[in-house]
C-alpha positions, -999 to 999 in steps of 0.1 A, spaced: 230 -793 918 264 -789 903 275 -754 893 283 -761 856 246 -771 850 233 -740 868 252 -715 847 237 -724 813 202 -721 828 209 -687 842 223 -676 809 193 -687 790 169 -670 815 189 -638 813 188 -638 775 150 -644 775 145 -615 800 166 -592 778 148 -602 746 113 -598 762 124 -563 775 135 -553 740 103 -565 724 82 -547 750 102 -515 746 99 -517 708 61 -522 711 57 -492 734 78 -470 712 59 -481 681 25 -474 697 37 -440 709 51 -432 675 18 -443 658 -2 -421 682 20 -391 677 18 -394 639 -20 -400 640 -36 -366 631 -72 -377 634 -74 -368 671 -67 -331 666 -82 -328 631 -106 -298 630 -120 -301 595 -115 -294 558 -114 -258 547 -120 -245 512 -117 -210 498 -105 -190 469 -81 -167 488 -70 -182 521 -37 -186 539 -31 -212 566 -2 -213 590 6 -237 618 -4 -274 621 -21 -286 589 -20 -313 563 -31 -316 526 -49 -347 515 -64 -359 482 -101 -366 482 -115 -380 449 -87 -365 429 -89 -330 445 -65 -316 471 -81 -305 504 -65 -285 533 -72 -301 567 -70 -278 597 -55 -292 629 -55 -278 664 -35 -246 665 -40 -236 629 -42 -200 620 -64 -190 590 -64 -157 571 -93 -152 546 -79 -124 524 -111 -118 504 -143 -136 494 -157 -165 514 -144 -198 529 -161 -229 543 -149 -251 571 -165 -286 572 -160 -299 608 -148 -335 613 -175 -343 639 -202 -327 618 -214 -292 611 -201 -263 590 -186 -229 597 -189 -203 569 -164 -174 569 -169 -141 551 -137 -121 546 -116 -103 551 -113 -124 582 -87 -138 606 -92 -165 632 -74 -195 648 -88 -229 660 -79 -250 690 -95 -284 697 -95 -306 728 -116 -337 726 -151 -326 716 -145 -290 725 -137 -265 697 -125 -230 703 -124 -204 676 -105 -171 683 -120 -145 660 -101 -113 654 -120 -99 623 -146 -109 598 -179 -127 601 -186 -164 608 -218 -183 604 -219 -217 621 -245 -244 616 -241 -275 638 -268 -302 643 -248 -329 661 -212 -319 664 -186 -305 687 -193 -278 714 -181 -246 698 -170 -215 717 -160 -183 700 -136 -159 716 -132 -122 706 -109 -97 723 -136 -88 749 -164 -114 747 -169 -152 750 -197 -164 728 -212 -198 730 -242 -211 710 -268 -230 730 -291 -257 715 -327 -258 725 -336 -294 733 -321 -316 705 -324 -288 679 -296 -275 658 -273 -245 665 -274 -218 639 -258 -185 648 -239 -156 632 -211 -137 649 -190 -110 632 -178 -74 630 -193 -48 606 -174 -20 588 -174 3 619 -160 -24 642 -193 -31 661 -201 -67 668 -231 -84 653 -247 -114 670 -277 -131 654 -294 -163 667 -313 -181 639 -319 -214 657 -311 -219 693 -298 -192 717 -264 -175 721 -247 -168 754 -226 -137 756 -201 -132 785 -178 -103 791 -143 -115 798 -133 -86 820 -164 -82 842 -180 -116 840 -214 -101 830 -234 -125 808 -266 -124 789 -285 -148 766 -297 -138 732 -329 -157 724 -338 -174 692 -346 -153 662 -329 -122 677 -304 -98 662 -283 -76 685 -254 -51 681 -227 -44 706 -205 -13 707 -170 -16 721 -178 -51 735 -201 -36 762 -232 -55 771 -248 -24 786 -251 -7 752 -269 -37 736 -293 -27 709 -310 -41 677 -287 -50 650 -309 -44 619 -291 -72 599 -259 -52 595 -237 -83 592 -244 -111 567 -227 -143 557 -249 -168 537 -237 -204 540 -251 -212 505 -226 -187 490 -196 -205 506 -206 -240 495 -178 -257 476 -186 -273 442 -157 -292 426 -152 -287 388 -163 -315 365 -137 -340 354 -135 -339 316 -125 -368 295 -116 -366 258 -129 -396 239 -115 -400 203 -138 -407 175 -141 -444 168 -152 -463 138 -189 -472 136 -185 -509 143 -202 -533 166 -170 -539 186 -165 -502 191 -201 -497 201 -199 -525 227 -169 -510 245 -179 -488 274 -167 -452 275 -146 -438 303 -158 -433 338 -154 -396 337 -180 -371 327 -182 -364 290 -194 -329 280 -203 -327 244 -206 -293 227 -242 -281 222 -253 -262 191 -253 -225 199 -286 -208 190 -284 -174 174 -294 -149 201 -326 -131 194 -323 -94 186 -335 -72 214 -354 -40 207 -349 -27 243 -319 -7 255 -286 -25 261 -266 -16 292 -228 -21 295 -208 -15 326 -171 -8 324 -152 -14 357 -115 -5 361 -92 -36 365 -89 -52 399 -55 -48 417 -41 -75 440 -11 -68 462 3 -98 479 23 -77 504 -8 -57 516 -29 -70 544 -61 -53 530 -65 -52 493 -74 -18 477 -110 -13 469 -124 -4 434 -129 33 429 -166 36 422 -161 70 405 -143 52 377 -172 29 369 -190 39 336 -225 27 326 -232 29 289 -268 27 275 -274 18 239 -308 25 223 -319 20 187 -339 49 174 -370 37 156 -378 54 121 -407 78 117 -440 61 108 -455 72 75 -491 61 66 -501 59 29 -537 54 16 -567 71 0 -600 85 12 -632 72 -5 -665 91 -8 -676 126 -19 -657 155 -7 -677 179 15 -686 213 -3 -670 241 15 -694 271 21 -685 304 4 -669 329 28 -692 357 39 -684 391 23 -666 415 44 -689 443 57 -683 477 39 -671 503 62 -697 531 69 -683 565 63 -693 592 86 -717 619 73 -702 654 67 -706 680 93 -725 705 70 -747 686 46 -767 717 36 -739 735 17 -735 710 -12 -774 710 -16 -774 748 -16 -747 749 -42 -766 725 -65 -798 746 -62 -779 778 -70 -764 764 -101 -799 753 -115 -814 787 -107 -785 805 -124 -790 784 -155 -827 791 -157 -821 828 -153 -794 828 -179 -818 809 -203 -846 834 -198 -823 863 -204 -813 848 -237 -849 845 -248 -857 881 -239 -827 893 -257 -837 877 -289 -873 889 -288 -862 925 -284 
């Protein structure tokens, strides 16, 4: 074959090889870029809370017109106060009662939660395998059969750890010694200084109700202007939002009982402080208002004859004591009579003579 005819063929084959190599490399780079930008593989779940701070890998997405914070593997969460709720991507929820601080790490279907402070309450029916790490313990909920996992792990005000197994069991393993125990279902234990030897009854010292952390979005309001009362206006549908019409306010009934009013000093929030100052309970004032009822006065008349009152009995006259010598006055009376008779006789004799 002559050389001039071979050169064009080699040139065309070389160009085809170079073009195919470029296309292949572009496809590989595109697939790698798409995989690196895809956050669904390391997405942990959506977290909602009133006072939370998230650092590390995360993203914010809009769901039904509301912004949601999506945690990714490696996120660090600080619940400053109140409660928060983490809805896991594979199913299940984790309720957090603050102040709390934790971080999440996900690898496939395994989720690791590193808990430094606060209380978490996890409820998982069919979701990822969750392991909770504390500074001294490794805690892993265990499902009984195909039942759900419902457990509470947290720290109380004194720093002791509370572990409560509502449904399923909980395995506790000491990271330093390797000692492990299993907390059975419906049990509540308390650990001091992370030592399994000093295990004792918890007495429900830690609490975190999942119902209190449930997120409820506010209603979407729509203002509808007043339209003329026509058939065309009545045939048009109103908006798709929720319309809240004002209801007539009923006059509150007067209460005869006492009225209590509680005056609390204003709350203080310091963004630079890690722990917010507590309210001074000595400054709380309880005021009790009571309406004094007027005195009751009954008016009327009594029918019938009035009863006759009996005369009072006369007071007894005092009895005087008899004199010591009753004979002397009688003798004096006799002497006076005799004297008079004698004196009368003497007068008669004096006249006769």
